[in-house]
TORVO-694918 format. One record per atom (N, C-alpha, C, O): x, y, z. Coordinates in steps of 0.02 Angstrom, whole numbers, plus 50000, padded with zeros to 5 digits. Layout:
<pts>
XYZ...
</pts>
This chain:
<pts>
500424994150000500005000050000500455006250000500945006550036500275011149959500675017249954500605021550016500045022450042501155024150040501145028550098500905035450076501235038750036500325037650103500025043950082500265049850123500065055550111500685048550174500925053850216501415058250177501915055750150501275064750174501705069350137502375069950172502405069850234502915070650134503575071550166503595078350201503235082850183504025078950251504085085350286504425090550242504715088950190504365096750262504685102250226505445101950234505815104150190505685099350291506395099550308506615092950340506245090150380507205090650322507535085150356508145087750393508525091750365508235085650454508825087650494509295081750497509105076450524509885082450471510375077050467510835077450528511225082050535510775072450572511115072550637511535066150647511265061150670512175066250630512605060450645512795060550719512915065850748512815054550749512935054150821513465048850834513415043150810513975050750871514475045850893514715047750963515035052950971514575043651012514795044651081514675051851105515135055251126514055053951099513885060951115513425061551175513075066551182513425056551219512945056551274512985062751318512475064751347513565065751325513645071351371513235077451350513025081351392513135078351284512815084451260512225083151214511915087851190512075076951201511555075251152510865077751172510485080051129510695077351236510045079751259509935087051241509395088951217510435091251253510365098351238510295099551163509905103851142510675095751123510625096551051509925094751027509625098550988509655089151050508985086951029508455092051052507995093551014508525094551112508045099351137508025105651094507495108351080508615108051073508645114051032508335112950963508085117650932508355106750939508055105150874507295104250881506915107250843507095100250929506385098650936505965104650956505365104750943506275109750986505905115651007505955121450958505795127150976506165120150897506205125350846505515128550833505005125150839505525134950815504895138350800504575135450736503965135350731504975133150689504725129550631504645122250649505115119250675504065119350635503895112750662503885107050610503925101250629503835108750546503725103550495504385100550473504625102050418504675096350515505315093250498505355086250526504965084250570505835082450501506025076050529506755076450548507135080250518506945072650598507655072050617507895065150596507625060050618508405064950554508725058650535509345057950577509865060850562509285054150631509835053250679510165046550666509845041350671510805046650649511165040450634511665039250690512145042950699511535034050728511995031950781512555027750750512445021950733513135030750743513695027550707514105023150753514705024250763513775018050781514135013250823514375015950888514905014050912513995020450920514195023250984514275017851037513905012851037514765018751081514885013951135514645016751203514735013551255514345022751202514075025551263513305025151260513035020951224512965029451295512235029151299511885033151245511285034451250512245035251195511935039451142511335036051110510815039251099511405029651094510855026051062510225025851106509675026651081510315024751170509745024551217509405031351221508795031751224509805036651221509515043451223509095044751161508545047551166509355042851103508975043751041508325039851042507795042451024508365033551062507765029351063507235032051111506645031951096507455034551167506975037351216506615043451188506005044051195506985047851155506665053751126506215051851067505705055051056506415046751030506015044750972505325042050993504835042850957505285039051052504645036551077504165042351093503555041551089504455048051110504045053851130503905058651072503455062851078504275058151018504185062750962504295059050897504865057250881503765057850858503825053850796504235057350742504395054250692504405063650751504815067050701505535064550703505905065650655505735061250757506415058650764506445051550738506125047050766506825050550684506925043850655507645041850669508115045250649507725036150703508385034050726508625028050686508245023350674509245028250665509565022750629510195020750667510635024950679510235014450686510825011850721511245007850671510985003650635511895009250668512325005750621513015004850652513195008250700513395000350624514084999450647514505005450627514335008950579515025006750664515425012750653515745012650584516085007850565515645018150547515915018650479516265025350468516565026350415516245029850516516545036350507516055041550482515505039850459516255047850486515785053350473515545053650401514955054550389515995053050353515805053850283515285048650263514765050450234515405042350278514915037150261514265038150299513735036850272514315040350361513705041450401513285047050371512675046450367513605052450350513245058050320512915055850255512335057650243513255052150213512965050050150512395045050161511905045150124512475040650210511925036150228511315040250250510755038850231511435045350291510895049550315510545053250259509935053950259510935055650210510635059150153510135054650117509615057050094510295048250112509845043550078509185042750115508675041150084509195043750180508585042950221508155049250223507565048950240508445054950205508075061350210507515061650158507645060450099506915063150179506345063450134506215070450107505875071250056506465075550140506335082450119506845084850067507395082050061506655089950030507115092849982507585098050013508105099749984507415100350073507865104750110508145100750168507785097250203508805101450178509145097750232509545102550274509935106550248509445102050339509845105950387510335101150422510145095750444510965103250426511445099350463511445101450536511305107250553511615096750578511685098250650512165093250680512135087350663512595095550724513045090950759512745089150827512345092950855512945083350852512615080550912512825083850977512525082451029513315088350975513525091651036513425099151034513645102751078513085101650982512985108750974512255110650985511835106250996512105117050981511425119550995511235124550941511655128450918510605124450920510355129450872509905134450907509525132750952509955140650885509485145750908508785143750884508715140950830508275145150924507615142050913507255144550850506765141550829507495149950820507185152250758507615150650697507475153050641508145146750707508615145450652508275142550590508355145350536507895137050597507595133850539507115138550503507105138950442506715142150541506235146850513506575152050470506345153550414507125154850494507475160250458507825157550396507835160850344508115151650401508475148950343507995146550289508145147450230507435143650308506935141550259506655147650222506565147550161506515153050260506275159150229506785161950180506595164250126507425161850199507945164450154507955160550089507975163550035507945153950092507975149850031507345150749989507375150349928506775151850021506155153049984506185159649946505915160249891506495164549976506535171149946507115171749897507155176649859507575166949898508165167149855508245160349819508685156449838507835159049769507855152449736508505150949700508625145149683508915156049686509555154849654510095152549703510645150849682509935152549767510405150249819510265142949835509695140849841510805139049843510725131949857510965130049927510885124349949511265134849962511495133650030511495140250069511685145450043511265139850131511305145550176511555143250243511325138150270512035146850271512295145350338512165151450382511755155650365512515151850438512435157550482513085158650520513535154450520513135164450553513665165350602513585160150657513045157350666514125158850693514065154450751514415157750811514835162050804514215155550870514515157850931514725151850972514375146750974515295152351006515545146851047515135146251111514915151251140515045140051133514705138651196515215138551253515775135951246515025141551309515415141151370514955138751426514475142151444515095132751452514675129651504513945129451482513495131451519513845127151420513175126151392512805132751379512195132551366513145138351381512825144751367513185148151309513805148051306512805151151264513115154451205513415161151223513175166451202513945160951262514265167051287514995167551263515355172051285515195163151218515885163251193515965168051134515495171751118516545167951103516675172451046516195171250988515985165650975516025176650954515615176350894516065175350834516555178950825515905170450792516285169050731515895171850672515365169350655516175176950641515845180050583516165177550519516705174550520515825178650464516055176250399515755180550344515285184350358516005180050283515705183750228514975181750218514795175950229514565186450198513845185150193513625183350122513165179350114513955186150071513705185450003514125180449963514705179049979513825177849910514125172449872514825174149847515295170249857514915179949816515555181749788516095182149842516665180049831515915184749900516385185249956516555178249982517135176849998516045174049987516155167250012516615163349966517065159949989516495163849901516915160249852517635162449858518095158349857517745169049864518425171449871518755168849935519345167049935518365168649989518635166250052518785158750050519285156550079518365154950015518475147750010519125146049975519375140449981519395150749937520035149449905520605148849955521135146149939520495151450016521035151150065520855147250127521305144750162520215146650143520025143050203519275141950203518905145350167519055137150242518345135750250518035141050296518245141850353517535144650271517215149850311516485148250328516135152450355516265142150313515565140250322515525135150379515755129450370515225136950436515155132050491514695126250470514115127350453514955120250471514605114550444513925113450477513415112550443513905113650544513285112350579512745117450568512165116250583512935123350541512445128750533512105128750465511665132950453512295124250419512055124850351511355121850341511155117250377511015124550292510405121550264510505121650188510695126850161510385116150154510515115850082509965112050046509555108650076509965112849980509485109449938509765102549920510305101949891509395097349937509635090449931509835088749860510355085549849509435090849810509575088949741510265091049718510605087349683510475097049739511125099549717511695095849751512215094549721511605094049814512125090249850512215083449818512775081149810511665080249800511715073749766512015074549696512395070249673511855080049663512105081249596512865081749594513185079349547513165084649646513895085449647514255079549680514865079749689513865074449699514185068449726514175067849801514535063649829513775072049834513695071749907514375072749942514825076049914514445070050002515075070850038515605066450006515495060449995516185069349992516685066049951516975059749982517065059350043517125054949939517435048749962518185048549951518505043749972518465053749919519185053549906519575054749970519335058050016520175052049973520565052050035520695059050061520695060150121520825063750015521005070550038520415074450065520495080050088519805071550063519225074850092519125072850165518695075650199519525068150189519455065950258519585071650306520115074850304519095072950351519115078250401519035085250372519035090150410518975085850306518785092250275518215090950226518155094250175517785086050243517245084150198516755089850185516475090150130516665094250234516215099950223516525104950175516205107250128517155106750187517515111350144517515108850071517385112750025517645102550062517645099549996516965100249963516915101849903516425099050001515755099549973515575106649954515285107849901515755111549996515585118549980515905120649915515595124149874516535118649904516875120849843516555117849781516565121049728516275111949786515925109049728515235112149719515025113349662514895113549773514235116749768514275123749738513835125749701514815127349755514875134349734514915135049658514805140549632515055129749622515085129949550514395128649518514325128949457513895127149560513225125449534512675130049559512105129649535512815134249607512315138849634512625143349686513215142749702512215147849712512475152849759512445150349831512015146549850512925152749870512975151349941512895157949979513065163349954512625157550040512545163550080512625161850154512545156050174512785166850193512835166150266512425171750298512565177550287511925169850337511515174850372511945177950427512225174350469512015184550429512455187750478512145188250547512045193750575511995182550574511685182050640511875175350670511895170350635512025175150734512225168950767511615164550779511235165550826511525159750734510965155050739511195148150761510795143550768511855147350771512135140750787512675141750841513085146350836512665137350890513125137950947513545131650951513295126050957514195132750948514685127350937515065125751001515275130151038515125119351014515485116951073516185114751053516265110151012516695117851080517385116451064517695112051118517785114351175517845105751103518155101351151518605096451116518605095951055519005092851154519535088751125519275082951083519645080251042518645081051092518375075451053518165077550983518045073350940518115084150971517925086450905518425084150852519025083650866518165082750793518605080850738519115086350725519695084950712518895092650728519345098250712519895098850764520425101650748519795096450825520315096550875520765090550870521385091150873520475084650863520865078450867521245076850803521695072750805521075080050747521405078550684521645084950650521625085450588521885089850689522045096250660522605095850609522575099250558523125091850622523685091450575523465088350509523675090650456523045083050512522795079950451522335084850414522335084950352521945088750451521535093850419521955098750380521785100550324522505100950410522945105850377523195102850312523195106150260523425096650314523695093450254523165092850199523285094750142522575090250217522055089050167521755095650141521605096250082521675100450185521405106850163521905110450118521695113950071522545109650130523055112650087523035109550017523105113149967522925103050014522865099649949522245102349912522275103549852521695103149949521085105749919521185112849893520945114549839521545117049932521685123849910522085123849845521945127749800522575119449842522985118949781522555117049721522635119949667522095112449730521655110349676521205116049654521105117049594520945119949701520505125549685520865130749644520605133149593521465132549665521825137849630522015135649559522035139749514522145129249550522325126749484521715125649439521785124549379521115126049468520495125349430520325132049399520205136949435520325132349333520225138849299519555141949316519515148049319519045137949328518385140749345518405144549410518095149849416518775141949458518845145449522519305151449513519165156849539519865150549478520355155849473520055162049439520225167649457519625161049389519325166649353518895170949398518805176949385518615168149451518175171949495518535174449558518235178049598519155172449568519515174149631520215176549615520695172849625520285182549591520935184949570521335188349626521945188649622520995190849678521345194849727521245192249797520755188849811521705193849840521665192049911521425198249949521705203649939520915197649993520695203450032521285206650069521735203150093521275213350075521845216950102521985214950174522565214750194521455213450214521605211750283521965205050289522355204050335521855200550241522225194250241522955195450225523395192450256523095199950178523785201350160524155204550219524745203150230523805208850256524125211850315524285206450367524795206750400523835201550373523965196050419524615192450400525025191050443524695191050336525275187350313525915191450325526405188750350525895197850307526495201950314526685203050387527265204350402526195202650432526325204350503526495198150545526575198750606526565192350514526675186250552527375183550538527465179950489527865185050579528545182450568528555174850574528205172050617528935171450533528985164150538529185161750607528995156250628529585165750643529815163750710529235162950759529315159650810528655166050745528095165550790527645159550775527165158250812527795155850722527345150550701527215145250754526655142650756527685143450799527515138550850526985140950899526675136850933526875147650903526395150350950525705150850920525225152150956525635149750854524985150450822524545144450838524785138850844523895145650843523425140150849523395136350783523585139150731523175130250785523125126250724522665129550673522795129550613522115132450698521635135550652521945141650618521855142650558522305145750657522605151750628523165149850580523245152850527523565144850599524095142550556523815139950490524095141050437523255136350494522935133650434522745139350387522845138850327522455144550414522235150150372522835153650340522815155250280523355154750378523945157950350524255153650295524445156250242524305147150308524605142650259524195142750194524485142950140523535142450201523115142650141523215148950101523275148750040523235154550136523315160950100523985161350065524015163750008524505158850097525165158950065525185154550003525435156649951524915148450008524925143849951524475146349895524645145849836523905149149915523455151749864523775157449825523775157349764524045162349861524335168049826524965166249789525125169349738525345161249813525935159049777525745156249708526085157649658525215152349706524995149549642524705154949596524775154549535524375159949625524135165449584524735169349556524725171249497525255170349597525855173649573526175169649516526435172449468526155163049522526435158749469526065159749404526365160349351525395159849407524995160849347525135167649316525105168449255525285172649358525425179449333526165180449317526365185949298526565175149325527285175149311527665180249353528155183349330527435181249415527785185549462528215180949506528025179349563528785179049480529165173549510529445175249579529435171049623529695181349589529975183049654529445183049708529565180649764528865185749693528325185649742528095178449756527935176749813528095174249704527915167249714528415163849762528205160449809529065164849749529575161649791529545164249863529655160449910529395170649871529345173449938528785170049978528875168350036528215168949946527655165749981527795158349996527615155850049528125154949949528315148049962528805147650021528765143050062529265152450025529745152550080529385153450147529535149950195528915158250150528535159350211528135153150230528085151450289527835149950180527445143950194527885138450223527675134850269528495137750197528945132650223529135133950296529135129450337529285140250312529455141950382528855141050428528935139150486528265142450403527665142050444527505134850462527365133350520527525130350413527335123350424527735118950377527485117050324528365117350394528805113850348528515107250322528525106050261528265103050367528005096550345527375097350303527285093950253526935101850324526335103150286526495105650216526165103650168526995110050211527185112850146527475107250101527305106950042527905102950128528205097650088527675092650065527705090150009527205091050110526665086550090526245089650035526035086149988526125096150041525735099649990526095099249922525775098249870526745100149921527125099749858527055092849827526975092149766527085087649869527025080849843526315079249822526205074849780525805082849852525115081549835524925083749766524345082949745
</pts>
């Protein structure tokens, strides 16, 4: 018999792995959204803690929560499995240890409805401190052209804050399976989506991020630097990207000029990643423009900043 129940307007893609400490708060922030017509696709990726029990308990009380238990396969496979289960054409991402502002879905759905040429919308995010959104505000470019230029040097789109059109994500191959996308699967996806439609970031903190040692971005920072550098190199060598991103914003250039290589051990992994990307990006642009001395200068700075990362990038 055919199921006559209409699909929801929105699917929320929620991968879960050993998130019992913060999962309740994440689910509460989703289930209490001002926009109500959604389903949650929660994939328990082989958790060894009580995450599965927490999901099952909430699913009994709210039929919008659909839980899938599977053996551990890692984030990329889990996300692609979840995409297959989503029934809506709009998909919001959410991480199991973060929190969304209660009007987030409503505002992002309205934006996409009013901007049919956009295929993804994200938002500013703010760090959580003791479960309260009182940490630093992370801002980013708001408009497509600015975002594309920024993506040439670093990922500026908070993964958990995005809402996108499912058809376009499937069209570009979903979350990448290639080795260099590991731990930068979101960055890789944004760069492919940007060639098929517009991206935007709502300049308002609608997503609250928890920074702890279990995060992928914390536990795999060196691998992230290596893979993101390879991705940056690919982007700059892609003529379609290069034609739309000829210049580096002036504040980024001031950052590069003001950072002596001797200070590199004191830089955070995130800041070092951004500097390295900008150096490699501009070096390749200098190469295309045949400005050899400027190219060599940037390669030299990149080597002093992160010798192993730079050598791996050359071999990549």
